[in-house]
C-alpha positions as CSV (number, residue, x, y, z in Angstrom):
1,M,-62.0,-56.6,1.0
2,A,-59.3,-55.4,-1.4
3,V,-56.6,-56.0,1.3
4,A,-57.9,-59.6,1.8
5,R,-57.9,-60.2,-1.9
6,L,-54.3,-58.9,-2.2
7,R,-53.2,-61.1,0.7
8,S,-54.7,-64.2,-0.8
9,S,-53.3,-63.4,-4.3
10,A,-49.8,-63.0,-2.8
11,R,-50.1,-66.7,-1.7
12,C,-51.1,-68.0,-5.1
13,T,-48.6,-70.0,-7.1
14,F,-47.8,-70.3,-10.8
15,D,-49.4,-73.8,-10.8
16,D,-52.6,-72.3,-9.3
17,A,-52.8,-69.7,-12.1
18,V,-52.1,-72.1,-14.9
19,S,-54.6,-74.7,-13.6
20,G,-57.4,-72.1,-13.3
21,R,-57.7,-72.7,-9.5
22,S,-56.8,-69.1,-8.8
23,S,-58.7,-65.8,-9.0
24,S,-58.3,-63.4,-11.9
25,T,-56.2,-61.2,-9.5
26,C,-53.7,-64.0,-9.0
27,H,-53.5,-64.7,-12.7
28,G,-52.9,-61.0,-13.4
29,L,-50.1,-60.9,-10.9
30,V,-48.4,-64.0,-12.4
31,Q,-48.8,-62.5,-15.9
32,F,-47.3,-59.2,-14.6
33,G,-44.4,-61.2,-13.2
34,H,-43.7,-62.8,-16.6
35,R,-43.8,-59.5,-18.4
36,L,-41.5,-57.9,-15.8
37,R,-39.0,-60.8,-16.1
38,R,-38.9,-60.4,-19.9
39,Q,-38.4,-56.7,-19.6
40,L,-35.6,-57.0,-17.1
41,A,-33.8,-59.8,-18.8
42,P,-31.5,-57.5,-20.9
43,L,-30.4,-55.7,-17.7
44,Q,-28.9,-59.0,-16.4
45,H,-26.6,-59.4,-19.4
46,P,-23.2,-57.9,-18.4
47,S,-22.3,-56.5,-21.8
48,C,-25.6,-55.0,-22.7
49,I,-27.2,-51.7,-21.8
50,P,-30.8,-51.6,-23.0
51,V,-30.8,-48.4,-25.0
52,A,-32.4,-49.2,-28.4
53,G,-30.1,-52.2,-28.7
54,L,-26.9,-50.2,-28.2
55,R,-24.1,-52.5,-27.0
56,W,-21.0,-51.3,-25.2
57,S,-17.7,-53.2,-25.0
58,A,-16.2,-53.7,-21.6
59,L,-13.7,-50.9,-22.2
60,E,-16.4,-48.4,-23.3
61,R,-19.0,-49.1,-20.7
62,P,-19.8,-46.1,-18.5
63,T,-18.9,-46.5,-14.9
64,V,-21.2,-45.6,-12.0
65,A,-19.9,-44.4,-8.6
66,A,-22.1,-45.1,-5.6
67,M,-23.0,-42.5,-3.1
68,S,-19.9,-41.6,-1.0
69,D,-18.3,-38.5,0.6
70,D,-16.9,-37.7,-2.9
71,P,-18.6,-39.5,-5.7
72,V,-16.7,-37.5,-8.4
73,P,-14.1,-39.8,-10.2
74,A,-10.6,-38.4,-9.9
75,G,-10.1,-38.7,-13.6
76,H,-13.1,-36.4,-14.3
77,R,-12.6,-33.6,-11.7
78,D,-11.1,-31.4,-14.4
79,L,-14.6,-31.1,-16.0
80,L,-15.8,-29.4,-12.9
81,E,-12.8,-27.2,-12.5
82,R,-12.8,-25.9,-16.1
83,P,-15.3,-23.2,-17.1
84,L,-17.5,-25.6,-19.1
85,F,-21.2,-25.4,-19.6
86,C,-23.2,-28.1,-18.0
87,H,-26.8,-29.2,-18.4
88,L,-28.8,-29.0,-15.2
89,A,-31.9,-31.3,-15.3
90,T,-34.8,-30.7,-12.8
91,L,-38.2,-32.2,-12.5
92,R,-41.3,-30.2,-13.5
93,P,-44.5,-30.4,-11.5
94,D,-45.9,-33.0,-13.9
95,G,-42.8,-35.2,-13.4
96,S,-41.3,-34.5,-16.9
97,P,-37.6,-33.4,-17.0
98,Q,-36.4,-30.0,-17.8
99,A,-32.7,-29.5,-18.8
100,N,-31.0,-26.1,-19.2
101,P,-27.4,-25.2,-20.1
102,M,-25.9,-23.5,-17.1
103,W,-22.8,-21.8,-15.7
104,F,-21.6,-23.3,-12.5
105,A,-18.9,-23.3,-9.8
106,W,-17.4,-26.2,-8.0
107,D,-15.8,-25.9,-4.5
108,G,-14.8,-29.6,-4.1
109,T,-18.0,-30.7,-2.5
110,H,-20.9,-28.6,-3.9
111,L,-21.9,-27.3,-7.2
112,R,-23.4,-23.8,-7.3
113,F,-25.7,-22.3,-9.9
114,T,-27.3,-18.9,-10.4
115,T,-30.9,-18.4,-11.4
116,T,-33.8,-16.3,-10.4
117,S,-36.7,-17.0,-8.1
118,T,-39.1,-16.2,-11.0
119,R,-37.9,-19.0,-13.3
120,Q,-39.4,-22.5,-13.7
121,K,-36.2,-24.3,-12.6
122,H,-36.4,-22.5,-9.2
123,R,-40.0,-23.6,-8.8
124,N,-39.0,-27.2,-9.9
125,V,-36.2,-27.5,-7.2
126,S,-38.3,-25.9,-4.6
127,A,-40.9,-28.7,-5.0
128,D,-38.4,-31.5,-5.7
129,P,-34.7,-31.0,-4.9
130,R,-33.5,-33.9,-7.0
131,V,-31.3,-32.9,-10.0
132,S,-28.9,-34.3,-12.5
133,I,-26.0,-32.6,-14.1
134,S,-24.1,-33.6,-17.2
135,I,-20.9,-32.2,-18.6
136,N,-19.0,-33.4,-21.7
137,D,-15.4,-32.6,-22.6
138,P,-15.3,-30.4,-25.7
139,D,-11.9,-31.7,-26.5
140,Q,-13.0,-35.4,-26.3
141,P,-16.8,-35.4,-26.9
142,Y,-17.3,-39.0,-25.8
143,R,-15.8,-38.2,-22.4
144,Y,-18.4,-37.1,-20.0
145,L,-19.4,-36.8,-16.3
146,E,-23.0,-37.1,-15.0
147,L,-23.8,-36.3,-11.4
148,R,-27.0,-36.9,-9.5
149,G,-27.8,-35.2,-6.3
150,R,-30.0,-32.8,-4.4
151,V,-30.3,-29.0,-4.0
152,T,-29.4,-28.6,-0.3
153,A,-29.8,-24.9,-0.1
154,I,-31.3,-22.0,-2.0
155,E,-29.4,-18.8,-1.0
156,P,-30.6,-15.3,-1.8
157,D,-28.2,-13.2,-4.0
158,P,-30.0,-9.9,-4.2
159,E,-26.8,-8.0,-5.2
160,G,-26.0,-10.5,-8.0
161,T,-22.6,-11.1,-6.5
162,F,-22.4,-14.8,-7.4
163,F,-23.7,-14.1,-10.9
164,T,-20.8,-11.6,-11.3
165,E,-18.3,-14.2,-10.1
166,L,-19.6,-16.8,-12.5
167,A,-19.5,-14.3,-15.4
168,A,-15.8,-13.6,-14.6
169,R,-15.1,-17.4,-14.4
170,Y,-16.6,-17.7,-17.9
171,G,-14.7,-14.8,-19.3
172,R,-17.7,-12.3,-19.4
173,D,-17.4,-8.7,-18.2
174,L,-21.0,-7.5,-17.9
175,G,-20.1,-4.2,-16.4
176,G,-22.0,-4.8,-13.1
177,P,-24.7,-6.8,-11.6
178,P,-27.5,-8.2,-13.9
179,G,-30.8,-6.3,-14.3
180,D,-32.6,-9.1,-12.4
181,A,-30.2,-9.1,-9.4
182,A,-33.1,-8.5,-7.0
183,D,-34.5,-11.9,-7.9
184,R,-31.2,-13.8,-8.0
185,V,-30.7,-16.9,-6.0
186,V,-27.9,-19.5,-5.7
187,L,-28.8,-23.2,-6.0
188,V,-26.4,-25.3,-3.9
189,V,-26.2,-28.9,-5.1
190,R,-24.6,-31.8,-3.2
191,P,-23.7,-34.6,-5.7
192,E,-24.6,-38.1,-4.4
193,T,-23.8,-40.4,-7.3
194,A,-21.8,-40.2,-10.6
195,S,-21.5,-41.9,-13.9
196,S,-18.7,-41.2,-16.3
197,Q,-16.9,-42.4,-19.4
């Protein structure tokens, strides 16, 4: 019954809805279409990004790189090579985002992070591997790189070896492996798309 109603409503026209010759389902679909068109209208304007009315000039507009073998813009690779903090965003079980400042390493194709198997971010990426990473340049705060991708592997690090490597990269000598080394894992992330400014 519901499938038949949906099929018939898909054939209704705007004139049917306005004239009253259609079902309430058809009228609802047409009204939904009007609301959606109004909401999407700002996205069609080339100089407007709908963020609380914020407008960007053509020179300031962030660029978006599509999925490729290397989505990282050449002019922003230094942000991955320098020992900067990034924010790693994961998705919690209820769908809400969780973002944490993180140390990371970049090998030219993958980002690697250290965490423990007892933390929420590990549970998040185990359930949904989609992540987003943002890094801004401390020397030029409006310059940033955002990467979206997936966790492709979770590797055990029970000796805390990768944690120690990251600590050295960030200028920290912790005098040995961390106390939670037994629970340490490495999150391996493959970037798929990028946006930058």
